[in-house]
C-alpha positions as CSV (number, residue, x, y, z in Angstrom):
1,M,221.5,-107.8,-210.3
2,K,220.5,-110.0,-207.6
3,I,222.3,-110.5,-204.2
4,A,221.8,-112.6,-201.3
5,V,220.4,-111.0,-198.2
6,K,221.6,-112.1,-194.7
7,T,220.7,-111.5,-191.1
8,L,222.8,-110.5,-188.4
9,D,222.8,-113.9,-187.2
10,N,224.6,-114.8,-190.5
11,K,221.6,-116.7,-191.8
12,E,220.2,-116.5,-195.4
13,A,216.9,-114.4,-195.7
14,G,216.3,-114.4,-199.5
15,S,217.6,-112.2,-202.1
16,I,217.2,-108.5,-203.5
17,E,217.2,-107.0,-206.9
18,L,219.7,-104.2,-207.1
19,D,219.2,-101.3,-209.7
20,A,222.0,-101.7,-212.2
21,S,221.8,-97.8,-213.0
22,V,223.2,-97.4,-209.3
23,F,225.1,-100.5,-208.2
24,G,226.4,-101.4,-211.9
25,V,227.7,-98.3,-213.4
26,E,231.1,-98.2,-214.9
27,V,233.9,-97.7,-212.0
28,R,236.1,-94.7,-212.9
29,A,239.0,-94.0,-210.7
30,D,239.1,-90.4,-211.7
31,I,235.5,-89.8,-210.3
32,L,236.4,-91.5,-207.3
33,H,239.5,-89.3,-206.8
34,R,237.9,-86.0,-207.3
35,M,235.1,-86.8,-205.0
36,V,237.4,-88.0,-202.1
37,H,239.4,-84.5,-203.0
38,Y,236.3,-82.6,-202.8
39,Q,235.3,-84.3,-199.4
40,L,238.6,-84.0,-197.7
41,N,239.1,-80.3,-198.8
42,K,235.5,-79.5,-197.6
43,R,236.2,-81.2,-193.9
44,R,239.7,-79.1,-193.4
45,S,239.0,-76.4,-191.0
46,G,241.2,-73.9,-192.7
47,N,241.8,-71.8,-189.1
48,H,245.6,-71.8,-189.0
49,K,246.8,-68.1,-188.8
50,T,250.1,-66.3,-188.4
51,K,250.2,-62.6,-187.5
52,G,251.0,-59.8,-189.9
53,I,253.0,-56.7,-189.2
54,S,250.1,-54.8,-188.3
55,E,249.0,-57.6,-185.8
56,V,252.3,-58.3,-184.0
57,S,252.3,-56.5,-180.4
58,G,255.1,-54.1,-180.3
59,T,256.0,-50.4,-180.6
60,G,255.7,-48.5,-184.0
61,K,258.6,-46.2,-183.0
62,K,261.7,-46.1,-185.3
63,P,264.5,-47.9,-183.1
64,Y,267.4,-45.5,-184.1
65,G,268.1,-43.0,-186.7
66,Q,268.3,-43.9,-190.4
67,K,272.1,-42.8,-190.9
68,G,275.1,-42.4,-188.9
69,T,274.9,-45.7,-186.6
70,G,276.7,-48.1,-189.1
71,R,273.9,-50.3,-188.9
72,A,271.3,-51.6,-191.3
73,R,268.2,-49.2,-191.5
74,I,265.3,-50.2,-189.8
75,G,261.9,-48.6,-189.4
76,T,260.3,-51.3,-186.9
77,L,261.1,-54.1,-184.4
78,R,258.0,-55.8,-185.5
79,A,259.7,-56.5,-188.9
80,P,259.8,-60.3,-190.0
81,Q,263.9,-60.7,-189.4
82,Y,263.5,-60.0,-185.7
83,V,262.4,-62.5,-183.0
84,G,259.0,-62.1,-182.1
85,G,258.3,-60.1,-185.4
86,A,255.8,-60.7,-188.2
87,T,255.3,-63.6,-190.4
88,I,255.3,-62.7,-194.2
89,F,252.8,-64.8,-196.6
90,G,251.9,-66.9,-193.6
91,P,248.7,-68.9,-193.6
92,V,245.5,-66.8,-193.0
93,V,242.0,-68.2,-191.9
94,R,240.3,-69.6,-195.0
95,S,237.8,-72.0,-196.7
96,H,239.8,-75.0,-198.5
97,A,236.8,-76.1,-199.9
98,T,236.8,-76.8,-203.5
99,E,234.0,-77.1,-206.3
100,L,232.6,-80.3,-207.8
101,P,229.2,-80.3,-210.1
102,K,226.6,-82.1,-208.2
103,K,226.2,-84.6,-211.3
104,Q,229.8,-85.7,-210.7
105,R,229.0,-86.1,-206.9
106,V,226.0,-88.2,-207.9
107,L,228.0,-90.3,-210.2
108,A,231.0,-90.7,-207.7
109,L,228.6,-92.2,-205.0
110,K,227.2,-94.7,-207.9
111,T,230.6,-95.7,-208.9
112,A,231.7,-96.2,-205.2
113,L,228.5,-98.6,-204.8
114,S,229.4,-100.3,-208.0
115,A,233.0,-100.9,-207.1
116,K,232.0,-102.5,-204.0
117,A,229.3,-104.6,-205.5
118,A,231.8,-105.5,-208.5
119,S,234.6,-106.5,-206.4
120,G,232.2,-108.8,-204.0
121,Q,232.6,-106.6,-201.1
122,L,228.9,-105.7,-200.7
123,V,226.8,-107.3,-198.2
124,I,222.8,-107.0,-197.9
125,L,221.5,-107.4,-194.4
126,D,218.0,-107.7,-193.7
127,A,217.8,-105.1,-190.8
128,A,220.7,-103.9,-188.5
129,V,218.6,-104.1,-185.3
130,A,219.7,-105.2,-181.9
131,S,217.9,-106.3,-178.9
132,A,220.0,-104.9,-176.3
133,A,223.0,-102.6,-176.3
134,K,225.7,-105.2,-176.1
135,T,229.0,-104.6,-177.5
136,K,230.4,-108.1,-176.7
137,D,227.3,-109.8,-178.5
138,M,227.8,-107.4,-181.7
139,V,231.5,-108.3,-181.8
140,A,230.7,-112.0,-182.2
141,K,228.1,-111.2,-184.9
142,M,230.5,-109.1,-186.7
143,K,233.0,-111.9,-186.6
144,A,230.7,-114.5,-187.7
145,L,229.7,-112.4,-190.7
146,G,233.6,-111.9,-191.4
147,F,233.6,-108.1,-190.9
148,N,237.0,-106.8,-190.1
149,S,236.5,-103.2,-191.5
150,A,233.2,-102.5,-192.2
151,L,230.7,-99.3,-193.1
152,I,227.3,-100.2,-192.2
153,V,224.5,-98.0,-193.7
154,C,221.1,-98.4,-192.2
155,G,217.9,-96.7,-193.0
156,E,216.8,-93.2,-192.3
157,E,217.3,-93.4,-188.6
158,L,219.7,-95.6,-186.5
159,D,218.6,-98.3,-184.2
160,H,219.7,-96.9,-180.7
161,N,220.8,-100.4,-179.5
162,F,222.8,-101.3,-182.8
163,A,224.3,-98.0,-182.7
164,L,225.4,-98.3,-179.1
165,S,226.5,-102.1,-179.6
166,T,228.9,-101.2,-182.6
167,R,230.4,-97.6,-181.5
168,N,233.3,-99.3,-179.7
169,I,234.2,-101.6,-182.3
170,P,237.3,-100.8,-184.1
171,L,237.1,-100.3,-187.9
172,I,233.3,-100.7,-187.7
173,D,231.3,-97.5,-188.5
174,V,227.5,-97.1,-188.6
175,L,225.7,-94.2,-190.8
176,P,222.3,-93.7,-191.8
177,S,221.4,-93.9,-195.4
178,D,221.3,-90.0,-195.7
179,G,225.0,-90.1,-194.5
180,A,226.4,-92.4,-196.9
181,N,229.4,-91.0,-198.8
182,V,232.0,-91.9,-201.1
183,Y,235.2,-91.5,-198.8
184,D,233.8,-93.8,-196.0
185,I,232.7,-96.3,-198.6
186,L,236.0,-96.5,-200.0
187,R,238.1,-96.5,-196.8
188,H,236.5,-99.6,-195.4
189,E,237.1,-103.2,-196.5
190,T,233.3,-104.2,-196.6
191,L,230.2,-102.0,-197.6
192,V,227.2,-103.3,-195.6
193,L,223.6,-102.0,-196.7
194,T,220.4,-102.9,-195.1
195,K,217.3,-103.5,-197.3
196,E,216.0,-100.1,-196.3
197,A,219.3,-98.4,-197.0
198,V,219.4,-99.9,-200.4
199,E,215.8,-98.6,-201.1
200,N,216.5,-95.0,-199.9
201,L,220.1,-95.0,-201.9
202,T,218.2,-96.2,-205.1
203,K,215.5,-93.5,-204.7
204,R,218.1,-90.9,-203.7
205,L,220.4,-91.7,-206.9
206,T,217.6,-92.3,-209.5
207,A,215.5,-89.0,-208.6
């Protein structure tokens, strides 16, 4: 499948042939859902914690006798029914990560790329390079290209000036090709790939 290539100045720069096994697979919502679930679970810190009865500060002495007071029996003031006491079955520090087979993760990325290509939301740039780190100039270029919400995937390394020019533009994110992922692709309206990114992603997903 062929797609036109543009420059940052919104000029035509020929065309590029996209590998159908990467950009033309069947779009499966279930695979995308699993991958997004996997990514969001993996990024959770899991550091929320409450104190159990052995961790609460306080005396271990029995407050009063077991019998003869007319009050309910109690063994410790650190019990959960008292203010400042323990929390029963509260959260503990743990990993929220879930498992997903590597083949499904690869398929999910192919599916996300294919979904953008099928919906006409895939744009190929000749290169993502800026001569100077000027956010104002880059905003004008993004506006001319029609990018309101876009993920720009570059080559193996980001151009320093381009990265500085785009980092303060709302809804515009820039990643190296190794950082391309399903969640970021889906949460942006437009996916922008440089020719180098296309080459790197094709090599990565067909290896």
